[in-house]
C-alpha positions as CSV (number, residue, x, y, z in Angstrom):
1,M,0.0,0.0,0.0
2,K,1.5,3.4,-1.1
3,A,0.7,6.4,1.1
4,I,1.2,10.2,1.1
5,L,1.1,12.1,4.4
6,V,-0.2,15.7,4.5
7,D,-0.1,17.8,7.7
8,D,1.0,21.4,8.3
9,E,2.9,20.4,11.4
10,L,6.2,18.7,10.8
11,H,6.2,16.6,14.0
12,C,2.8,15.1,12.9
13,T,4.1,13.8,9.5
14,E,7.3,12.6,11.1
15,S,5.7,10.8,14.0
16,L,3.1,9.2,11.6
17,D,5.9,8.1,9.3
18,I,7.7,6.4,12.2
19,L,4.5,4.7,13.4
20,L,3.8,3.4,9.9
21,R,7.3,2.0,9.5
22,S,7.2,0.4,12.9
23,Y,3.7,-1.0,13.1
24,C,2.5,-1.2,9.4
25,P,5.4,-2.6,7.3
26,G,3.0,-3.1,4.4
27,V,2.6,0.7,4.0
28,Q,5.2,2.5,1.9
29,V,5.3,6.3,2.5
30,L,6.0,7.9,-0.9
31,A,6.0,11.5,0.2
32,K,5.4,13.8,3.2
33,F,4.1,17.4,2.9
34,N,3.7,20.2,5.4
35,R,2.3,22.7,2.9
36,S,-1.0,21.9,1.4
37,E,-0.3,23.8,-1.8
38,E,2.8,21.7,-2.4
39,A,0.8,18.5,-1.8
40,L,-1.7,19.5,-4.4
41,L,0.6,18.7,-7.4
42,R,1.6,15.4,-6.0
43,L,-1.9,14.3,-5.2
44,G,-2.9,15.1,-8.8
45,Q,-0.3,12.8,-10.2
46,G,-1.9,9.7,-8.6
47,D,0.0,6.4,-8.3
48,F,-0.7,6.0,-4.6
49,D,-3.4,4.2,-2.6
50,V,-4.2,6.5,0.4
51,V,-3.5,9.9,1.7
52,F,-3.4,10.6,5.5
53,L,-4.7,14.1,5.6
54,D,-5.0,16.8,8.3
55,I,-8.1,19.0,8.1
56,E,-7.1,22.3,9.6
57,M,-4.2,23.7,7.5
58,P,-3.3,27.1,6.1
59,V,-3.9,28.0,2.4
60,Y,-6.0,24.9,1.7
61,N,-7.7,23.0,4.4
62,G,-8.2,19.2,3.9
63,F,-11.5,19.6,2.2
64,E,-10.3,22.4,-0.1
65,L,-7.3,20.4,-1.0
66,L,-9.3,17.4,-2.0
67,N,-11.7,19.6,-4.0
68,R,-8.8,20.8,-6.2
69,V,-7.6,17.3,-7.0
70,P,-9.1,16.3,-10.4
71,N,-9.0,12.5,-10.2
72,K,-9.7,11.1,-6.7
73,N,-8.9,7.5,-7.2
74,F,-7.6,6.9,-3.7
75,D,-8.7,6.5,-0.1
76,V,-8.5,9.2,2.5
77,V,-7.8,8.8,6.2
78,F,-8.4,12.1,8.1
79,T,-6.0,12.8,10.9
80,T,-7.7,15.2,13.3
81,A,-8.1,16.7,16.7
82,Y,-11.7,17.5,16.1
83,D,-14.4,17.2,18.8
84,Q,-16.7,14.3,19.3
85,F,-19.5,15.6,17.2
86,A,-17.2,16.0,14.2
87,V,-15.9,12.5,14.8
88,K,-19.4,11.2,14.6
89,A,-19.8,13.0,11.2
90,F,-16.8,11.0,10.0
91,K,-18.5,7.8,11.1
92,Y,-21.8,8.6,9.5
93,S,-20.0,9.3,6.3
94,A,-18.0,6.1,6.5
95,F,-14.6,7.9,6.4
96,D,-11.6,6.5,8.1
97,Y,-10.1,8.8,10.7
98,L,-7.4,8.9,13.3
99,L,-7.5,11.1,16.4
100,K,-4.4,12.9,17.4
101,P,-2.1,12.0,19.0
102,I,-2.3,8.9,16.8
103,D,-2.4,5.5,18.7
104,A,-0.4,2.7,17.1
105,E,-3.1,0.1,17.6
106,E,-5.8,2.3,16.1
107,L,-3.4,3.0,13.2
108,Q,-2.9,-0.8,12.6
109,E,-6.7,-1.3,12.7
110,C,-7.2,1.5,10.2
111,V,-4.6,0.1,7.8
112,S,-6.1,-3.4,8.1
113,K,-9.5,-2.1,7.0
114,L,-8.0,-0.3,4.1
115,S,-6.2,-3.4,2.9
116,E,-9.4,-5.4,2.9
117,K,-11.6,-3.1,0.9
118,Q,-11.5,-2.1,-2.8
119,R,-10.2,1.3,-3.9
120,Q,-12.5,4.3,-3.3
121,H,-14.5,5.2,-6.4
122,D,-17.0,7.8,-5.1
123,L,-14.8,10.0,-3.0
124,E,-16.6,13.1,-4.3
125,G,-20.0,12.0,-3.2
126,Q,-18.7,10.8,0.1
127,L,-17.0,14.2,0.8
128,G,-20.3,15.9,0.0
129,F,-22.1,13.7,2.4
130,L,-19.5,14.5,5.1
131,R,-19.8,18.2,4.6
132,T,-23.6,17.9,5.1
133,M,-23.0,16.1,8.3
134,L,-20.5,18.7,9.6
135,L,-22.9,21.5,8.8
136,R,-25.9,20.0,10.7
137,E,-26.6,20.5,14.3
138,Q,-25.8,17.7,16.7
139,Q,-28.6,15.3,15.8
140,V,-29.0,11.8,14.3
141,P,-29.2,12.2,10.5
142,Q,-31.8,10.4,8.3
143,K,-29.2,8.8,6.1
144,I,-26.0,6.9,6.8
145,A,-23.1,5.8,4.7
146,L,-22.2,2.1,4.9
147,P,-18.6,1.1,4.1
148,T,-18.6,-2.2,2.2
149,T,-15.8,-4.2,0.6
150,Q,-17.0,-2.8,-2.7
151,G,-17.3,0.8,-1.8
152,V,-19.9,2.9,0.1
153,E,-23.7,2.5,0.1
154,Y,-26.0,5.3,1.4
155,V,-29.2,4.1,3.1
156,E,-32.1,5.6,5.1
157,I,-31.6,4.8,8.8
158,A,-35.4,4.2,9.1
159,E,-35.1,1.4,6.5
160,I,-32.6,-0.6,8.6
161,I,-34.5,-3.4,10.3
162,R,-31.7,-5.1,12.2
163,C,-27.9,-5.5,12.4
164,E,-26.1,-8.8,13.0
165,S,-22.5,-9.4,14.0
166,D,-20.3,-11.4,11.7
167,S,-16.9,-11.4,13.4
168,N,-15.2,-8.1,12.5
169,Y,-18.0,-7.3,10.1
170,T,-21.8,-6.5,10.4
171,R,-24.7,-7.6,8.3
172,I,-27.3,-4.8,7.8
173,Y,-30.8,-6.0,7.0
174,Q,-33.3,-3.8,5.1
175,G,-36.8,-4.7,4.0
176,G,-36.9,-6.7,0.8
177,N,-33.1,-6.6,0.2
178,S,-30.3,-9.0,0.8
179,P,-28.2,-8.0,3.8
180,T,-25.3,-5.6,3.3
181,L,-22.0,-6.7,4.7
182,I,-20.1,-3.7,6.1
183,C,-16.6,-3.3,7.4
184,R,-17.5,-2.3,10.9
185,T,-18.0,-4.3,14.1
186,L,-21.5,-4.4,15.7
187,K,-20.1,-2.4,18.6
188,E,-19.1,0.4,16.2
189,V,-22.5,0.3,14.5
190,E,-24.2,0.4,17.9
191,E,-22.2,3.5,18.8
192,L,-23.0,5.1,15.5
193,L,-26.7,4.6,15.8
194,E,-27.0,5.8,19.3
195,G,-30.0,7.9,19.7
196,A,-31.7,6.5,16.6
197,N,-34.0,4.2,18.4
198,F,-31.9,1.0,18.1
199,A,-31.5,-1.6,20.9
200,R,-28.8,-4.2,21.5
201,I,-30.8,-7.3,22.5
202,H,-28.0,-9.9,22.1
203,H,-24.2,-9.8,21.8
204,S,-24.8,-10.5,18.1
205,H,-27.9,-8.5,17.4
206,L,-29.0,-4.8,17.2
207,I,-32.6,-4.1,16.3
208,N,-34.5,-1.0,15.1
209,L,-37.4,-0.7,17.6
210,D,-39.5,0.9,14.9
211,H,-39.5,-2.4,13.1
212,L,-40.3,-4.5,16.2
213,R,-43.5,-6.3,15.7
214,K,-43.7,-8.7,18.7
215,Y,-41.8,-9.3,21.9
216,L,-42.6,-12.8,23.2
217,R,-41.3,-13.7,26.7
218,S,-41.9,-17.4,26.3
219,D,-39.0,-19.8,25.4
220,G,-36.5,-17.6,27.1
221,G,-37.7,-14.5,25.2
222,Y,-37.5,-13.4,21.6
223,V,-38.6,-10.7,19.2
224,V,-40.2,-10.8,15.8
225,M,-39.2,-8.1,13.4
226,S,-41.0,-6.6,10.4
227,D,-39.1,-8.9,8.0
228,G,-40.4,-11.9,9.9
229,S,-37.0,-12.7,11.5
230,E,-37.1,-14.1,15.1
231,I,-34.2,-13.1,17.4
232,T,-33.5,-14.3,20.9
233,V,-33.2,-11.7,23.6
234,S,-30.3,-12.6,25.8
235,R,-30.9,-12.8,29.6
236,S,-28.5,-9.9,30.3
237,R,-30.4,-7.6,27.8
238,K,-34.0,-8.2,28.9
239,D,-34.1,-5.5,31.5
240,V,-32.6,-2.9,29.1
241,L,-35.1,-3.9,26.4
242,N,-38.0,-3.7,28.8
243,T,-36.9,-0.3,30.0
244,L,-36.6,1.0,26.4
245,L,-40.1,-0.3,25.5
246,K,-41.6,1.3,28.6
247,V,-40.0,4.7,27.7
248,R,-41.2,4.3,24.2
249,S,-44.8,3.6,25.3
250,F,-44.7,6.6,27.6
251,R,-43.6,8.9,24.8
252,N,-46.3,7.6,22.5
């Protein structure tokens, strides 16, 4: 994997370079830039796989720099010190990001995800989606970007019926469609959909309460979803589910 590092602070590009050489030997750093205007020419030349990009930089910030690159046939990992709300915007947009100071283990996980998926083909659309998320007030959006091994899919959150763990991946089920396998753990999906009326009812299952049709307490307890699927409610999650349903009934 060939990489380019762009950050206006010299110590950031140098430390990231050291981390990559030490913990991610499969990544070859082709160039490091501390001036965004100098990075622009190199990014336009292509022949690399990923750019590790700071956002807040003089002359061109990270978004402006990407806007000026004609052919965006590469992946982007944002390196940022942004607050928690902005980080959530990255997650909703399916962008990879690393919080400064960069942690070696998180860097390894990021590089591993990059190596498993195909090259980005719709970076322009994904950037537009991210800008929309950053401009909104702190609220759960109606749409979410799902990072698959093939690229990125945009779906309505309300159409997601349930999410099922598949090791380090998650299967997203929507009405009338085959499940979408995304490159995120169920824990990451749960954190992302916090506040969107989803409930973790089992270590392997997250459900959309708007698609809950029945909650049967017999046979240990299970739910029936709008797609007809039956999912066991684990003993440790029953109290949480009961509380959420009581709150939901009260609001209605």
